[in-house]
N, C-alpha and C positions, 0 to 999 in steps of 0.2 A: 504493500500500500504506500503510495507516495506521501512524503512528508509535506507539511504546510510550508509555504514560502517563508524564508528567514528575512527579517527586516532589520536594517541598521537605522536607528533613530538618531539623527544628527541634531544636536541642541547646544545652546550656550548656557542653559540653566535647567535645574530640576523642575519638574511640573507634576502636580498630583494626577494629571490626566494620563500619565504613563501607567498608572495602575489599571487603566481600562484596557491595557494590552495583555492582560493575563492569559488569554487563550491564543495569543499570537507569538510564535517564536521570534525573539528580538534581542537586540543589544542596544542600550542607550549609551552614547558617548559624547564627550565635549571636545576631544582632541583626536587627531588622526591616530595617535598611538593607542587610544582606547579600542580601535577597531582592527588592530594588526592581526590578531589571531582569527577573528570571525569574518573578515572581509571577503575571503575567497568563497565562503558558502552562502553569501547573501544574494538574494535575487531582487530585493526591494530596498530602496532608500527612502526614508521619510524625513524630509527636511523640516523639522519643527521650528528651529531658530538657529541663529548663528550666521557667520560671514560666508560670502561666496567662496573665499579661499578655503575655509573648512570643508564646505560641501564638495568643492572641486577635488580636494585632496582625498577625501573618502571615496568619491566616485572613481578616481583613478586607481584606488586600491582594490576595487571590487569588480573583477572582470566578468562576473556572471550576472550582473544586475540586468533585469529585464523591465524595470519600471521605477520611475522616480516620482514622488509626490511632494508637493510643497504645501505647507499649511496656509501660506499667504496666497492672496489672489494676484497681487502685483509681483512681477518676476523681473523687472528691469534691472534690479541690482544683484540678481543671483545667477543669471544665465552665463555660461562659460563655453568656450569653443568645443571642447570634447563632448559635452552633452548635446549642444545644438547640432553638431555634425553627425551624431550617432543616430541609430534607428530606435534607440530606447525611448519609449513614450514618456512624456512629462505631463502630469496633471497638477491642477492647483485648487485652491479653496474658493474659486469663484462661485458666488451664489450663497455660500454659507452665511455670510454676514449681511446680505442684501436687505433683509427686512428692517434691521435696525438702522441702516443707512437711509433707507426710504423714509423712515419715521423722522430722522434728523432733517431731511429736506423739507418735509411738511412743517416741522417745528420752526425751521428758519423762515419759511414763507409767512407763517402766522406771526412770528416775532416782528417782522417788518410791517406786515399789513395792519396789525393791531398796535404797533409801536409799544411793545412791552418795555423797551428801555425807558421811554418817557414815563410809563406807569410806575416803574420801580423808582425812578429818580424822584417823582412827585411824592410817592409814599415815604421814601427815606427823608424827604424834606418836610413831611407833614403837611403837604399842600393838597387841597381839593381843587383840581384843575381839570375841567372837561376838555376834550379835544376830539377831532374827527379821526375815525379809523376807516379802514378799507374792508370791503368784502373780497374774498379771493375767487368766489364763484364768477365765472365769466372771464377771468383773467387768463393769460396764456403762459404756460411753462414750456420753455424750449430746452431740450435735452441734447447735449453733445456727448455721444457715446451711448447708444441705446442697447446696452446689454442687460445683464441680470440686475445690476444696481439701478440703471435707468428705468427699467420696467417696474421695479419695486417702488420707486418714487412716483412714476407716472400713474400707477394704479391707485395709489393713495390720493394723489391730487385730483385725479379724474373723478374719484368718488365724491369729492367736495365741490364739483362743478367746474373745475378748471379745464381749459382747452390744452391739449398736449401736442406740441410740435417736436420733431426729432431730426437730428443730423448725425450721420454715422459715416465714417470713412469707408466702412465695409458695406455701404448702401446696397441693398438687395431689393429689387422691384417686388419680390414676393411679400415684403413687409408692408406693402400698401394695404394689405388686408387686415392689419393689426387693428382690433376694435378700439383700442385705447388711444391710438395716435390719430389725430385729425389730419396732419400733414407731415410727410417726410420731405426733407430737402436733400438734393444730391450734393456730392462732395465739392462742387464748385459754387455753392450758394449758401455758405455759412453766414455771410453778412445779411443775406435776405431773411434768414431766420432770426438773427439777432435783433434786427430792427422791428420785428413783428411781435416780440415777446416782452412780457412784463417781468418775468423771472427767467434766468438762464442758469442751467446746471451743467457742469462738466463732470463726467465720470468715466472718461476715456482712459485706456492704458497709456503708459509712458513708453514711447518708442522714439527713434530719431525723427520720425515724421511728426509726432505730436509734441515734442519738447518745445515749450514757449509758443505753442500755437495760439494761446490766449495772451494777447499783448495790447499795446496802445490802440492798434487798429480795431481790436475787438470791442473795447470800451467806447471808442468813437462811434461804432456802428450800433451800439445799444441805445435804447431810449434813455434820456436823462433821468427818468423815473424808474429805471430798471434796477433789479437786484441780481447780482452775480453770486453763484455758489459753486464750490468745488469740494467734492468728496471722493475724487479719484486719486490722482497722483499729483503731488505738489509741483514738480517741475514742468507740468503741462502749462502752468501759468507763470508768466513773467511777473514775479511778485513786486518788483520795483514799479512796473507799469500799473499794476493794480493799486498800489499805495498812492501813486500820483493821481489816478482816476478818482479815488476816494477823497483825497485831500482837496482836489480841485472841484469836487462835487459834479464830476462828469456823469456819474451814475448815483443812484440813491443810496446804495449800500452793497455789502457783500457778506457772505457767511462762508467761512473756511474751516474744514476739518483737517486739511493737509496743507503743507507749506513747502516752499522750494528747498529750504534747509530746516531740518528739525533736530532738536527743539529750536525755535526762534530765540535769539539771545535776549537777555535782560536789556531794556532800553531800546529795543526795536520799535520803530514808529508804528508798527501794527498794533501794539498794545494801547496806543493813545488815540486810535481812531474811533470816534463815537458811532460812526456808521458802519463798523465792522463787527460782526459776531464771530468771535474767535474760539474755536474748539481745539484743544491740544491733542488732535488725532485720537479722539476718544468716542466718536459717534457709533462705532461698532462694538465697543467694549462693554457688553452686557454681562450679567452674572454668568451666563451660559456660553459665552462666545468661544472659550477654549474647549469646553466640553463638546460643543457642537462641531468644532473643527476635528476633534478626535473621532466623534461619531461618524462624520463624513468619511474620514480615512478608513474606518473599520468597514463601512459599506463598500468602499472602493476595494479594500483588501479582499472582501468576500467575492466581489466580481472577478478580481484578478485570479483568485484561487480556483474559481469555477470556469476560468477561461472565457468570461463574458466581457462584453464591451465596457471599457472604462468611461466614466463621465469626465467632462472638463479636460479633454485632451488638448494640449496647447500646441499651436503652430509655433514651433521653436524659432523658425526663421523670422516670424513677425513679432514674437515676444508676447503673444496673448492667445 
């Protein structure tokens, strides 16, 4: 009877979720030396955390690996040539954290529509001061990168009466039948979508093509009453350009969960912007987020063990 696939768990820290691997033959390690004896029998590598250099070293030690899984959804900082050029499938955590991220988008939209900052400021000052708020029903959300996270945000906002527009570099005409999206824009018409939307969300992967795709031109194309949001990858946005747009009131506001460099340092101008909602990359950090990541791996492992099709297989050349 064949044995179950042996897993090398690459990590930079201990995690209680490793106890969920009780029925999976595995070895947890933090350095290449930890895997010296077990590497040759491994058929699976699970990258839980740690540097690209660590993952690369372990991968090169394990000649019989048939599958690599990343806990994270974003892979831009972890891909290395030996893996990209190989036939070994790579899967990621795309979709595992989408619900919480979709909720953050809805919260950010309501934050600006209802001006929660002014409510809190007045409450702290002991002032009874009425002001005008907005309804989000009938307003338009434009989504750059309509994948799992974009869909999670769209479904929630659609339920509250918002119109959904979408732009995707992988635009596929079959998406025209999506019941949530009122209009898809092709890859040459990003500015057309920006000018039509009250809220703009980016959740696209980071690739050479998308790095700094959001810049001065983006904010110039948006409505001056528009709000920009990023829950994807920080370097997709030219952060200096965004700060300028907010300081000069070229757009109404922004909500960010990710930044070009993390953590942003003490004294960064972003901390001082009253029209910026700043989340320290915490929008998906629910009580269950790491448990859910491990549960997804275990489902993937069962598929792999049964020789079934894996979910979330990454196009390693494209990086997503």
